[in-house]
PDBQT receptor file of N, H, CA, C and O in Angstrom, charges set to zero:
ATOM      1  N   MET A   1      18.792 -32.773  -9.290  1.00  0.00    +0.000 N 
ATOM      2  CA  MET A   1      19.471 -31.689  -8.609  1.00  0.00    +0.000 C 
ATOM      3  C   MET A   1      18.407 -30.745  -8.052  1.00  0.00    +0.000 C 
ATOM      4  O   MET A   1      17.519 -30.318  -8.790  1.00  0.00    +0.000 OA
ATOM      5  N   SER A   2      18.482 -30.419  -6.785  1.00  0.00    +0.000 N 
ATOM      6  H   SER A   2      19.204 -30.766  -6.186  1.00  0.00    +0.000 HD
ATOM      7  CA  SER A   2      17.499 -29.523  -6.191  1.00  0.00    +0.000 C 
ATOM      8  C   SER A   2      18.059 -28.109  -6.102  1.00  0.00    +0.000 C 
ATOM      9  O   SER A   2      19.244 -27.895  -5.845  1.00  0.00    +0.000 OA
ATOM     10  N   LEU A   3      17.180 -27.174  -6.321  1.00  0.00    +0.000 N 
ATOM     11  H   LEU A   3      16.218 -27.347  -6.530  1.00  0.00    +0.000 HD
ATOM     12  CA  LEU A   3      17.561 -25.767  -6.216  1.00  0.00    +0.000 C 
ATOM     13  C   LEU A   3      17.470 -25.335  -4.767  1.00  0.00    +0.000 C 
ATOM     14  O   LEU A   3      16.593 -25.785  -4.030  1.00  0.00    +0.000 OA
ATOM     15  N   SER A   4      18.363 -24.476  -4.368  1.00  0.00    +0.000 N 
ATOM     16  H   SER A   4      19.075 -24.110  -4.966  1.00  0.00    +0.000 HD
ATOM     17  CA  SER A   4      18.291 -23.978  -3.000  1.00  0.00    +0.000 C 
ATOM     18  C   SER A   4      17.203 -22.917  -2.892  1.00  0.00    +0.000 C 
ATOM     19  O   SER A   4      16.901 -22.213  -3.855  1.00  0.00    +0.000 OA
ATOM     20  N   ARG A   5      16.635 -22.822  -1.729  1.00  0.00    +0.000 N 
ATOM     21  H   ARG A   5      16.880 -23.394  -0.947  1.00  0.00    +0.000 HD
ATOM     22  CA  ARG A   5      15.596 -21.829  -1.485  1.00  0.00    +0.000 C 
ATOM     23  C   ARG A   5      16.140 -20.826  -0.483  1.00  0.00    +0.000 C 
ATOM     24  O   ARG A   5      16.888 -21.175   0.430  1.00  0.00    +0.000 OA
ATOM     25  N   SER A   6      15.753 -19.582  -0.672  1.00  0.00    +0.000 N 
ATOM     26  H   SER A   6      15.146 -19.298  -1.414  1.00  0.00    +0.000 HD
ATOM     27  CA  SER A   6      16.180 -18.540   0.256  1.00  0.00    +0.000 C 
ATOM     28  C   SER A   6      15.123 -17.450   0.322  1.00  0.00    +0.000 C 
ATOM     29  O   SER A   6      14.245 -17.344  -0.535  1.00  0.00    +0.000 OA
ATOM     30  N   ILE A   7      15.240 -16.644   1.370  1.00  0.00    +0.000 N 
ATOM     31  H   ILE A   7      15.953 -16.730   2.066  1.00  0.00    +0.000 HD
ATOM     32  CA  ILE A   7      14.363 -15.493   1.533  1.00  0.00    +0.000 C 
ATOM     33  C   ILE A   7      15.258 -14.275   1.585  1.00  0.00    +0.000 C 
ATOM     34  O   ILE A   7      16.161 -14.191   2.417  1.00  0.00    +0.000 OA
ATOM     35  N   VAL A   8      15.005 -13.325   0.688  1.00  0.00    +0.000 N 
ATOM     36  H   VAL A   8      14.272 -13.393   0.012  1.00  0.00    +0.000 HD
ATOM     37  CA  VAL A   8      15.815 -12.121   0.578  1.00  0.00    +0.000 C 
ATOM     38  C   VAL A   8      15.017 -10.949   1.129  1.00  0.00    +0.000 C 
ATOM     39  O   VAL A   8      13.901 -10.679   0.684  1.00  0.00    +0.000 OA
ATOM     40  N   VAL A   9      15.598 -10.258   2.099  1.00  0.00    +0.000 N 
ATOM     41  H   VAL A   9      16.504 -10.477   2.460  1.00  0.00    +0.000 HD
ATOM     42  CA  VAL A   9      14.950  -9.073   2.680  1.00  0.00    +0.000 C 
ATOM     43  C   VAL A   9      15.774  -7.863   2.270  1.00  0.00    +0.000 C 
ATOM     44  O   VAL A   9      16.963  -7.777   2.578  1.00  0.00    +0.000 OA
ATOM     45  N   SER A  10      15.131  -6.921   1.569  1.00  0.00    +0.000 N 
ATOM     46  H   SER A  10      14.165  -6.991   1.319  1.00  0.00    +0.000 HD
ATOM     47  CA  SER A  10      15.805  -5.703   1.108  1.00  0.00    +0.000 C 
ATOM     48  C   SER A  10      15.148  -4.493   1.763  1.00  0.00    +0.000 C 
ATOM     49  O   SER A  10      13.927  -4.428   1.905  1.00  0.00    +0.000 OA
ATOM     50  N   VAL A  11      15.983  -3.542   2.159  1.00  0.00    +0.000 N 
ATOM     51  H   VAL A  11      16.975  -3.595   2.044  1.00  0.00    +0.000 HD
ATOM     52  CA  VAL A  11      15.477  -2.285   2.716  1.00  0.00    +0.000 C 
ATOM     53  C   VAL A  11      16.058  -1.156   1.880  1.00  0.00    +0.000 C 
ATOM     54  O   VAL A  11      17.276  -1.000   1.797  1.00  0.00    +0.000 OA
ATOM     55  N   SER A  12      15.182  -0.368   1.261  1.00  0.00    +0.000 N 
ATOM     56  H   SER A  12      14.193  -0.494   1.329  1.00  0.00    +0.000 HD
ATOM     57  CA  SER A  12      15.629   0.738   0.417  1.00  0.00    +0.000 C 
ATOM     58  C   SER A  12      16.045   1.921   1.294  1.00  0.00    +0.000 C 
ATOM     59  O   SER A  12      15.712   1.961   2.478  1.00  0.00    +0.000 OA
ATOM     60  N   PRO A  13      16.769   2.880   0.720  1.00  0.00    +0.000 N 
ATOM     61  CA  PRO A  13      17.185   4.064   1.490  1.00  0.00    +0.000 C 
ATOM     62  C   PRO A  13      16.019   4.836   2.109  1.00  0.00    +0.000 C 
ATOM     63  O   PRO A  13      16.185   5.495   3.136  1.00  0.00    +0.000 OA
ATOM     64  N   ASP A  14      14.843   4.755   1.488  1.00  0.00    +0.000 N 
ATOM     65  H   ASP A  14      14.708   4.220   0.654  1.00  0.00    +0.000 HD
ATOM     66  CA  ASP A  14      13.685   5.465   2.053  1.00  0.00    +0.000 C 
ATOM     67  C   ASP A  14      12.903   4.618   3.062  1.00  0.00    +0.000 C 
ATOM     68  O   ASP A  14      11.851   5.041   3.542  1.00  0.00    +0.000 OA
ATOM     69  N   GLY A  15      13.417   3.416   3.388  1.00  0.00    +0.000 N 
ATOM     70  H   GLY A  15      14.272   3.073   2.999  1.00  0.00    +0.000 HD
ATOM     71  CA  GLY A  15      12.806   2.581   4.411  1.00  0.00    +0.000 C 
ATOM     72  C   GLY A  15      11.811   1.551   3.915  1.00  0.00    +0.000 C 
ATOM     73  O   GLY A  15      11.229   0.827   4.722  1.00  0.00    +0.000 OA
ATOM     74  N   GLU A  16      11.600   1.467   2.619  1.00  0.00    +0.000 N 
ATOM     75  H   GLU A  16      12.073   2.056   1.963  1.00  0.00    +0.000 HD
ATOM     76  CA  GLU A  16      10.679   0.467   2.082  1.00  0.00    +0.000 C 
ATOM     77  C   GLU A  16      11.298  -0.923   2.228  1.00  0.00    +0.000 C 
ATOM     78  O   GLU A  16      12.449  -1.142   1.851  1.00  0.00    +0.000 OA
ATOM     79  N   VAL A  17      10.525  -1.854   2.778  1.00  0.00    +0.000 N 
ATOM     80  H   VAL A  17       9.590  -1.676   3.084  1.00  0.00    +0.000 HD
ATOM     81  CA  VAL A  17      11.002  -3.211   3.006  1.00  0.00    +0.000 C 
ATOM     82  C   VAL A  17      10.382  -4.136   1.969  1.00  0.00    +0.000 C 
ATOM     83  O   VAL A  17       9.179  -4.088   1.716  1.00  0.00    +0.000 OA
ATOM     84  N   LYS A  18      11.224  -4.983   1.371  1.00  0.00    +0.000 N 
ATOM     85  H   LYS A  18      12.202  -5.022   1.577  1.00  0.00    +0.000 HD
ATOM     86  CA  LYS A  18      10.765  -5.947   0.382  1.00  0.00    +0.000 C 
ATOM     87  C   LYS A  18      11.245  -7.321   0.826  1.00  0.00    +0.000 C 
ATOM     88  O   LYS A  18      12.429  -7.514   1.099  1.00  0.00    +0.000 OA
ATOM     89  N   VAL A  19      10.312  -8.282   0.897  1.00  0.00    +0.000 N 
ATOM     90  H   VAL A  19       9.350  -8.125   0.675  1.00  0.00    +0.000 HD
ATOM     91  CA  VAL A  19      10.638  -9.655   1.252  1.00  0.00    +0.000 C 
ATOM     92  C   VAL A  19      10.372 -10.507   0.013  1.00  0.00    +0.000 C 
ATOM     93  O   VAL A  19       9.262 -10.506  -0.519  1.00  0.00    +0.000 OA
ATOM     94  N   GLU A  20      11.387 -11.231  -0.440  1.00  0.00    +0.000 N 
ATOM     95  H   GLU A  20      12.289 -11.232  -0.008  1.00  0.00    +0.000 HD
ATOM     96  CA  GLU A  20      11.268 -12.022  -1.663  1.00  0.00    +0.000 C 
ATOM     97  C   GLU A  20      11.668 -13.461  -1.385  1.00  0.00    +0.000 C 
ATOM     98  O   GLU A  20      12.724 -13.725  -0.811  1.00  0.00    +0.000 OA
ATOM     99  N   ALA A  21      10.814 -14.386  -1.797  1.00  0.00    +0.000 N 
ATOM    100  H   ALA A  21       9.956 -14.171  -2.263  1.00  0.00    +0.000 HD
ATOM    101  CA  ALA A  21      11.108 -15.811  -1.680  1.00  0.00    +0.000 C 
ATOM    102  C   ALA A  21      11.716 -16.272  -3.009  1.00  0.00    +0.000 C 
ATOM    103  O   ALA A  21      11.144 -16.039  -4.074  1.00  0.00    +0.000 OA
ATOM    104  N   VAL A  22      12.867 -16.920  -2.936  1.00  0.00    +0.000 N 
ATOM    105  H   VAL A  22      13.332 -17.109  -2.071  1.00  0.00    +0.000 HD
ATOM    106  CA  VAL A  22      13.577 -17.373  -4.132  1.00  0.00    +0.000 C 
ATOM    107  C   VAL A  22      13.675 -18.895  -4.084  1.00  0.00    +0.000 C 
ATOM    108  O   VAL A  22      14.088 -19.463  -3.073  1.00  0.00    +0.000 OA
ATOM    109  N   GLY A  23      13.295 -19.553  -5.179  1.00  0.00    +0.000 N 
ATOM    110  H   GLY A  23      12.959 -19.091  -6.000  1.00  0.00    +0.000 HD
ATOM    111  CA  GLY A  23      13.417 -21.001  -5.279  1.00  0.00    +0.000 C 
ATOM    112  C   GLY A  23      12.208 -21.768  -4.768  1.00  0.00    +0.000 C 
ATOM    113  O   GLY A  23      12.246 -22.996  -4.695  1.00  0.00    +0.000 OA
ATOM    114  N   PHE A  24      11.141 -21.072  -4.415  1.00  0.00    +0.000 N 
ATOM    115  H   PHE A  24      11.110 -20.075  -4.475  1.00  0.00    +0.000 HD
ATOM    116  CA  PHE A  24       9.923 -21.716  -3.937  1.00  0.00    +0.000 C 
ATOM    117  C   PHE A  24       8.947 -21.859  -5.091  1.00  0.00    +0.000 C 
ATOM    118  O   PHE A  24       8.989 -21.080  -6.043  1.00  0.00    +0.000 OA
ATOM    119  N   LYS A  25       8.066 -22.855  -5.012  1.00  0.00    +0.000 N 
ATOM    120  H   LYS A  25       8.032 -23.488  -4.238  1.00  0.00    +0.000 HD
ATOM    121  CA  LYS A  25       7.009 -23.030  -6.004  1.00  0.00    +0.000 C 
ATOM    122  C   LYS A  25       5.674 -23.082  -5.284  1.00  0.00    +0.000 C 
ATOM    123  O   LYS A  25       5.587 -23.534  -4.142  1.00  0.00    +0.000 OA
ATOM    124  N   GLY A  26       4.642 -22.618  -5.958  1.00  0.00    +0.000 N 
ATOM    125  H   GLY A  26       4.712 -22.251  -6.885  1.00  0.00    +0.000 HD
ATOM    126  CA  GLY A  26       3.309 -22.634  -5.370  1.00  0.00    +0.000 C 
ATOM    127  C   GLY A  26       3.206 -21.712  -4.172  1.00  0.00    +0.000 C 
ATOM    128  O   GLY A  26       3.983 -20.769  -4.025  1.00  0.00    +0.000 OA
ATOM    129  N   GLY A  27       2.251 -21.993  -3.331  1.00  0.00    +0.000 N 
ATOM    130  H   GLY A  27       1.619 -22.759  -3.450  1.00  0.00    +0.000 HD
ATOM    131  CA  GLY A  27       1.987 -21.153  -2.165  1.00  0.00    +0.000 C 
ATOM    132  C   GLY A  27       2.979 -21.339  -1.026  1.00  0.00    +0.000 C 
ATOM    133  O   GLY A  27       2.860 -20.674   0.003  1.00  0.00    +0.000 OA
ATOM    134  N   SER A  28       3.954 -22.227  -1.185  1.00  0.00    +0.000 N 
ATOM    135  H   SER A  28       4.051 -22.767  -2.021  1.00  0.00    +0.000 HD
ATOM    136  CA  SER A  28       4.922 -22.447  -0.105  1.00  0.00    +0.000 C 
ATOM    137  C   SER A  28       5.727 -21.187   0.187  1.00  0.00    +0.000 C 
ATOM    138  O   SER A  28       6.236 -21.025   1.296  1.00  0.00    +0.000 OA
ATOM    139  N   CYS A  29       5.849 -20.297  -0.786  1.00  0.00    +0.000 N 
ATOM    140  H   CYS A  29       5.435 -20.429  -1.687  1.00  0.00    +0.000 HD
ATOM    141  CA  CYS A  29       6.588 -19.052  -0.573  1.00  0.00    +0.000 C 
ATOM    142  C   CYS A  29       5.889 -18.169   0.460  1.00  0.00    +0.000 C 
ATOM    143  O   CYS A  29       6.550 -17.518   1.269  1.00  0.00    +0.000 OA
ATOM    144  N   GLU A  30       4.559 -18.146   0.434  1.00  0.00    +0.000 N 
ATOM    145  H   GLU A  30       4.023 -18.675  -0.223  1.00  0.00    +0.000 HD
ATOM    146  CA  GLU A  30       3.821 -17.327   1.391  1.00  0.00    +0.000 C 
ATOM    147  C   GLU A  30       3.994 -17.860   2.810  1.00  0.00    +0.000 C 
ATOM    148  O   GLU A  30       4.134 -17.085   3.755  1.00  0.00    +0.000 OA
ATOM    149  N   LYS A  31       3.986 -19.171   2.955  1.00  0.00    +0.000 N 
ATOM    150  H   LYS A  31       3.873 -19.801   2.187  1.00  0.00    +0.000 HD
ATOM    151  CA  LYS A  31       4.193 -19.768   4.278  1.00  0.00    +0.000 C 
ATOM    152  C   LYS A  31       5.605 -19.484   4.775  1.00  0.00    +0.000 C 
ATOM    153  O   LYS A  31       5.811 -19.221   5.960  1.00  0.00    +0.000 OA
ATOM    154  N   ALA A  32       6.577 -19.536   3.866  1.00  0.00    +0.000 N 
ATOM    155  H   ALA A  32       6.410 -19.750   2.904  1.00  0.00    +0.000 HD
ATOM    156  CA  ALA A  32       7.980 -19.334   4.243  1.00  0.00    +0.000 C 
ATOM    157  C   ALA A  32       8.254 -17.901   4.683  1.00  0.00    +0.000 C 
ATOM    158  O   ALA A  32       9.088 -17.681   5.562  1.00  0.00    +0.000 OA
ATOM    159  N   THR A  33       7.576 -16.927   4.097  1.00  0.00    +0.000 N 
ATOM    160  H   THR A  33       6.898 -17.105   3.384  1.00  0.00    +0.000 HD
ATOM    161  CA  THR A  33       7.844 -15.524   4.412  1.00  0.00    +0.000 C 
ATOM    162  C   THR A  33       6.919 -14.950   5.479  1.00  0.00    +0.000 C 
ATOM    163  O   THR A  33       7.140 -13.833   5.948  1.00  0.00    +0.000 OA
ATOM    164  N   GLN A  34       5.905 -15.682   5.861  1.00  0.00    +0.000 N 
ATOM    165  H   GLN A  34       5.726 -16.589   5.479  1.00  0.00    +0.000 HD
ATOM    166  CA  GLN A  34       4.881 -15.169   6.776  1.00  0.00    +0.000 C 
ATOM    167  C   GLN A  34       5.470 -14.664   8.094  1.00  0.00    +0.000 C 
ATOM    168  O   GLN A  34       5.146 -13.553   8.515  1.00  0.00    +0.000 OA
ATOM    169  N   ALA A  35       6.312 -15.436   8.744  1.00  0.00    +0.000 N 
ATOM    170  H   ALA A  35       6.575 -16.338   8.402  1.00  0.00    +0.000 HD
ATOM    171  CA  ALA A  35       6.854 -15.030  10.046  1.00  0.00    +0.000 C 
ATOM    172  C   ALA A  35       7.757 -13.806   9.920  1.00  0.00    +0.000 C 
ATOM    173  O   ALA A  35       7.747 -12.933  10.788  1.00  0.00    +0.000 OA
ATOM    174  N   ILE A  36       8.530 -13.740   8.851  1.00  0.00    +0.000 N 
ATOM    175  H   ILE A  36       8.538 -14.449   8.146  1.00  0.00    +0.000 HD
ATOM    176  CA  ILE A  36       9.420 -12.594   8.637  1.00  0.00    +0.000 C 
ATOM    177  C   ILE A  36       8.604 -11.335   8.387  1.00  0.00    +0.000 C 
ATOM    178  O   ILE A  36       8.898 -10.281   8.950  1.00  0.00    +0.000 OA
ATOM    179  N   GLU A  37       7.584 -11.440   7.546  1.00  0.00    +0.000 N 
ATOM    180  H   GLU A  37       7.345 -12.296   7.089  1.00  0.00    +0.000 HD
ATOM    181  CA  GLU A  37       6.734 -10.283   7.261  1.00  0.00    +0.000 C 
ATOM    182  C   GLU A  37       6.044  -9.789   8.532  1.00  0.00    +0.000 C 
ATOM    183  O   GLU A  37       5.927  -8.584   8.752  1.00  0.00    +0.000 OA
ATOM    184  N   LYS A  38       5.593 -10.715   9.358  1.00  0.00    +0.000 N 
ATOM    185  H   LYS A  38       5.688 -11.695   9.180  1.00  0.00    +0.000 HD
ATOM    186  CA  LYS A  38       4.927 -10.331  10.606  1.00  0.00    +0.000 C 
ATOM    187  C   LYS A  38       5.912  -9.632  11.542  1.00  0.00    +0.000 C 
ATOM    188  O   LYS A  38       5.581  -8.615  12.151  1.00  0.00    +0.000 OA
ATOM    189  N   ALA A  39       7.112 -10.177  11.653  1.00  0.00    +0.000 N 
ATOM    190  H   ALA A  39       7.381 -11.004  11.159  1.00  0.00    +0.000 HD
ATOM    191  CA  ALA A  39       8.125  -9.586  12.536  1.00  0.00    +0.000 C 
ATOM    192  C   ALA A  39       8.541  -8.193  12.072  1.00  0.00    +0.000 C 
ATOM    193  O   ALA A  39       8.793  -7.307  12.889  1.00  0.00    +0.000 OA
ATOM    194  N   LEU A  40       8.610  -8.005  10.747  1.00  0.00    +0.000 N 
ATOM    195  H   LEU A  40       8.405  -8.725  10.084  1.00  0.00    +0.000 HD
ATOM    196  CA  LEU A  40       9.015  -6.717  10.197  1.00  0.00    +0.000 C 
ATOM    197  C   LEU A  40       7.861  -5.728  10.110  1.00  0.00    +0.000 C 
ATOM    198  O   LEU A  40       8.074  -4.526   9.948  1.00  0.00    +0.000 OA
ATOM    199  N   GLY A  41       6.647  -6.235  10.219  1.00  0.00    +0.000 N 
ATOM    200  H   GLY A  41       6.473  -7.211  10.352  1.00  0.00    +0.000 HD
ATOM    201  CA  GLY A  41       5.480  -5.371  10.128  1.00  0.00    +0.000 C 
ATOM    202  C   GLY A  41       5.147  -4.967   8.700  1.00  0.00    +0.000 C 
ATOM    203  O   GLY A  41       4.499  -3.943   8.480  1.00  0.00    +0.000 OA
ATOM    204  N   THR A  42       5.582  -5.760   7.731  1.00  0.00    +0.000 N 
ATOM    205  H   THR A  42       6.108  -6.591   7.910  1.00  0.00    +0.000 HD
ATOM    206  CA  THR A  42       5.272  -5.448   6.342  1.00  0.00    +0.000 C 
ATOM    207  C   THR A  42       3.916  -6.030   5.978  1.00  0.00    +0.000 C 
ATOM    208  O   THR A  42       3.600  -7.166   6.333  1.00  0.00    +0.000 OA
ATOM    209  N   SER A  43       3.130  -5.254   5.279  1.00  0.00    +0.000 N 
ATOM    210  H   SER A  43       3.387  -4.332   4.990  1.00  0.00    +0.000 HD
ATOM    211  CA  SER A  43       1.816  -5.736   4.850  1.00  0.00    +0.000 C 
ATOM    212  C   SER A  43       1.453  -5.153   3.492  1.00  0.00    +0.000 C 
ATOM    213  O   SER A  43       0.277  -4.961   3.182  1.00  0.00    +0.000 OA
ATOM    214  N   GLY A  44       2.462  -4.876   2.694  1.00  0.00    +0.000 N 
ATOM    215  H   GLY A  44       3.417  -5.032   2.946  1.00  0.00    +0.000 HD
ATOM    216  CA  GLY A  44       2.224  -4.292   1.377  1.00  0.00    +0.000 C 
ATOM    217  C   GLY A  44       1.670  -5.314   0.406  1.00  0.00    +0.000 C 
ATOM    218  O   GLY A  44       1.484  -6.480   0.755  1.00  0.00    +0.000 OA
ATOM    219  N   PRO A  45       1.412  -4.880  -0.800  1.00  0.00    +0.000 N 
ATOM    220  CA  PRO A  45       0.865  -5.789  -1.815  1.00  0.00    +0.000 C 
ATOM    221  C   PRO A  45       1.873  -6.875  -2.178  1.00  0.00    +0.000 C 
ATOM    222  O   PRO A  45       3.084  -6.657  -2.147  1.00  0.00    +0.000 OA
ATOM    223  N   ARG A  46       1.355  -8.025  -2.516  1.00  0.00    +0.000 N 
ATOM    224  H   ARG A  46       0.371  -8.202  -2.541  1.00  0.00    +0.000 HD
ATOM    225  CA  ARG A  46       2.205  -9.139  -2.932  1.00  0.00    +0.000 C 
ATOM    226  C   ARG A  46       2.283  -9.176  -4.451  1.00  0.00    +0.000 C 
ATOM    227  O   ARG A  46       1.293  -8.944  -5.145  1.00  0.00    +0.000 OA
ATOM    228  N   THR A  47       3.460  -9.469  -4.945  1.00  0.00    +0.000 N 
ATOM    229  H   THR A  47       4.264  -9.658  -4.380  1.00  0.00    +0.000 HD
ATOM    230  CA  THR A  47       3.658  -9.676  -6.373  1.00  0.00    +0.000 C 
ATOM    231  C   THR A  47       3.987 -11.142  -6.554  1.00  0.00    +0.000 C 
ATOM    232  O   THR A  47       4.988 -11.630  -6.030  1.00  0.00    +0.000 OA
ATOM    233  N   LYS A  48       3.157 -11.838  -7.288  1.00  0.00    +0.000 N 
ATOM    234  H   LYS A  48       2.344 -11.441  -7.714  1.00  0.00    +0.000 HD
ATOM    235  CA  LYS A  48       3.370 -13.267  -7.488  1.00  0.00    +0.000 C 
ATOM    236  C   LYS A  48       4.204 -13.488  -8.749  1.00  0.00    +0.000 C 
ATOM    237  O   LYS A  48       3.849 -13.038  -9.839  1.00  0.00    +0.000 OA
ATOM    238  N   LYS A  49       5.315 -14.191  -8.570  1.00  0.00    +0.000 N 
ATOM    239  H   LYS A  49       5.603 -14.556  -7.685  1.00  0.00    +0.000 HD
ATOM    240  CA  LYS A  49       6.198 -14.521  -9.688  1.00  0.00    +0.000 C 
ATOM    241  C   LYS A  49       5.649 -15.754 -10.401  1.00  0.00    +0.000 C 
ATOM    242  O   LYS A  49       4.791 -16.443  -9.848  1.00  0.00    +0.000 OA
ATOM    243  N   PRO A  50       6.117 -16.049 -11.610  1.00  0.00    +0.000 N 
ATOM    244  CA  PRO A  50       5.626 -17.229 -12.338  1.00  0.00    +0.000 C 
ATOM    245  C   PRO A  50       5.748 -18.533 -11.537  1.00  0.00    +0.000 C 
ATOM    246  O   PRO A  50       4.934 -19.441 -11.708  1.00  0.00    +0.000 OA
ATOM    247  N   GLU A  51       6.750 -18.629 -10.673  1.00  0.00    +0.000 N 
ATOM    248  H   GLU A  51       7.411 -17.892 -10.534  1.00  0.00    +0.000 HD
ATOM    249  CA  GLU A  51       6.947 -19.835  -9.876  1.00  0.00    +0.000 C 
ATOM    250  C   GLU A  51       5.773 -20.106  -8.940  1.00  0.00    +0.000 C 
ATOM    251  O   GLU A  51       5.515 -21.253  -8.574  1.00  0.00    +0.000 OA
ATOM    252  N   TYR A  52       5.066 -19.048  -8.555  1.00  0.00    +0.000 N 
ATOM    253  H   TYR A  52       5.276 -18.116  -8.853  1.00  0.00    +0.000 HD
ATOM    254  CA  TYR A  52       3.915 -19.202  -7.665  1.00  0.00    +0.000 C 
ATOM    255  C   TYR A  52       2.860 -20.097  -8.307  1.00  0.00    +0.000 C 
ATOM    256  O   TYR A  52       2.169 -20.846  -7.617  1.00  0.00    +0.000 OA
ATOM    257  N   PHE A  53       2.744 -20.017  -9.610  1.00  0.00    +0.000 N 
ATOM    258  H   PHE A  53       3.307 -19.408 -10.170  1.00  0.00    +0.000 HD
ATOM    259  CA  PHE A  53       1.713 -20.746 -10.330  1.00  0.00    +0.000 C 
ATOM    260  C   PHE A  53       2.157 -22.144 -10.744  1.00  0.00    +0.000 C 
ATOM    261  O   PHE A  53       1.386 -22.879 -11.359  1.00  0.00    +0.000 OA
ATOM    262  N   GLN A  54       3.393 -22.520 -10.414  1.00  0.00    +0.000 N 
ATOM    263  H   GLN A  54       4.020 -21.922  -9.914  1.00  0.00    +0.000 HD
ATOM    264  CA  GLN A  54       3.882 -23.869 -10.678  1.00  0.00    +0.000 C 
ATOM    265  C   GLN A  54       3.546 -24.755  -9.492  1.00  0.00    +0.000 C 
ATOM    266  O   GLN A  54       3.507 -24.300  -8.349  1.00  0.00    +0.000 OA
ATOM    267  N   GLN A  55       3.307 -26.006  -9.777  1.00  0.00    +0.000 N 
ATOM    268  H   GLN A  55       3.338 -26.375 -10.706  1.00  0.00    +0.000 HD
ATOM    269  CA  GLN A  55       2.978 -26.942  -8.709  1.00  0.00    +0.000 C 
ATOM    270  C   GLN A  55       4.241 -27.324  -7.948  1.00  0.00    +0.000 C 
ATOM    271  O   GLN A  55       5.282 -27.600  -8.544  1.00  0.00    +0.000 OA
ATOM    272  N   ASN A  56       4.133 -27.335  -6.643  1.00  0.00    +0.000 N 
ATOM    273  H   ASN A  56       3.288 -27.111  -6.159  1.00  0.00    +0.000 HD
ATOM    274  CA  ASN A  56       5.229 -27.760  -5.788  1.00  0.00    +0.000 C 
ATOM    275  C   ASN A  56       5.427 -29.258  -5.991  1.00  0.00    +0.000 C 
ATOM    276  O   ASN A  56       4.454 -30.011  -5.967  1.00  0.00    +0.000 OA
ATOM    277  N   THR A  57       6.666 -29.707  -6.190  1.00  0.00    +0.000 N 
ATOM    278  H   THR A  57       7.457 -29.095  -6.209  1.00  0.00    +0.000 HD
ATOM    279  CA  THR A  57       6.933 -31.118  -6.453  1.00  0.00    +0.000 C 
ATOM    280  C   THR A  57       6.627 -31.994  -5.248  1.00  0.00    +0.000 C 
ATOM    281  O   THR A  57       6.527 -33.212  -5.398  1.00  0.00    +0.000 OA
ATOM    282  N   ASN A  58       6.474 -31.421  -4.060  1.00  0.00    +0.000 N 
ATOM    283  H   ASN A  58       6.555 -30.431  -3.938  1.00  0.00    +0.000 HD
ATOM    284  CA  ASN A  58       6.129 -32.181  -2.871  1.00  0.00    +0.000 C 
ATOM    285  C   ASN A  58       4.633 -32.425  -2.758  1.00  0.00    +0.000 C 
ATOM    286  O   ASN A  58       4.192 -33.241  -1.948  1.00  0.00    +0.000 OA
ATOM    287  N   GLN A  59       3.845 -31.714  -3.575  1.00  0.00    +0.000 N 
ATOM    288  H   GLN A  59       4.203 -31.051  -4.233  1.00  0.00    +0.000 HD
ATOM    289  CA  GLN A  59       2.402 -31.887  -3.541  1.00  0.00    +0.000 C 
ATOM    290  C   GLN A  59       2.023 -32.991  -4.510  1.00  0.00    +0.000 C 
ATOM    291  O   GLN A  59       2.612 -33.102  -5.586  1.00  0.00    +0.000 OA
ATOM    292  N   GLN A  60       1.049 -33.806  -4.143  1.00  0.00    +0.000 N 
ATOM    293  H   GLN A  60       0.571 -33.716  -3.270  1.00  0.00    +0.000 HD
ATOM    294  CA  GLN A  60       0.583 -34.855  -5.019  1.00  0.00    +0.000 C 
ATOM    295  C   GLN A  60      -0.533 -34.308  -5.891  1.00  0.00    +0.000 C 
ATOM    296  O   GLN A  60      -1.336 -33.481  -5.458  1.00  0.00    +0.000 OA
ATOM    297  N   LYS A  61      -0.567 -34.784  -7.121  1.00  0.00    +0.000 N 
ATOM    298  H   LYS A  61       0.085 -35.456  -7.473  1.00  0.00    +0.000 HD
ATOM    299  CA  LYS A  61      -1.632 -34.369  -8.015  1.00  0.00    +0.000 C 
ATOM    300  C   LYS A  61      -2.926 -35.056  -7.610  1.00  0.00    +0.000 C 
ATOM    301  O   LYS A  61      -2.932 -36.243  -7.285  1.00  0.00    +0.000 OA
ATOM    302  N   ALA A  62      -4.024 -34.305  -7.629  1.00  0.00    +0.000 N 
ATOM    303  H   ALA A  62      -4.020 -33.341  -7.893  1.00  0.00    +0.000 HD
ATOM    304  CA  ALA A  62      -5.330 -34.842  -7.265  1.00  0.00    +0.000 C 
ATOM    305  C   ALA A  62      -5.753 -35.896  -8.283  1.00  0.00    +0.000 C 
ATOM    306  O   ALA A  62      -5.603 -35.709  -9.490  1.00  0.00    +0.000 OA
ATOM    307  N   GLY A  63      -6.272 -36.984  -7.783  1.00  0.00    +0.000 N 
ATOM    308  H   GLY A  63      -6.394 -37.136  -6.802  1.00  0.00    +0.000 HD
ATOM    309  CA  GLY A  63      -6.798 -38.019  -8.660  1.00  0.00    +0.000 C 
ATOM    310  C   GLY A  63      -5.763 -39.000  -9.167  1.00  0.00    +0.000 C 
ATOM    311  O   GLY A  63      -6.114 -39.890  -9.941  1.00  0.00    +0.000 OA
ATOM    312  N   LEU A  64      -4.527 -38.887  -8.779  1.00  0.00    +0.000 N 
ATOM    313  H   LEU A  64      -4.242 -38.164  -8.150  1.00  0.00    +0.000 HD
ATOM    314  CA  LEU A  64      -3.519 -39.847  -9.252  1.00  0.00    +0.000 C 
ATOM    315  C   LEU A  64      -3.142 -40.813  -8.171  1.00  0.00    +0.000 C 
ATOM    316  O   LEU A  64      -2.308 -41.691  -8.391  1.00  0.00    +0.000 OA
TER     317      LEU A  64
């Protein structure tokens, strides 16, 4: 069973924009949100969730 992936864009009442990748593993989240962040002009600090450090199942393990 595969999990769905989505990108959530939140705007707080004070105008702070937050872009969150849900259901992504590894660095694929950064690639998925890059165009949205550029369009919105967001360049704040990134917070990496535990999923970022998991290997993407589409990537092959080195040496196997």
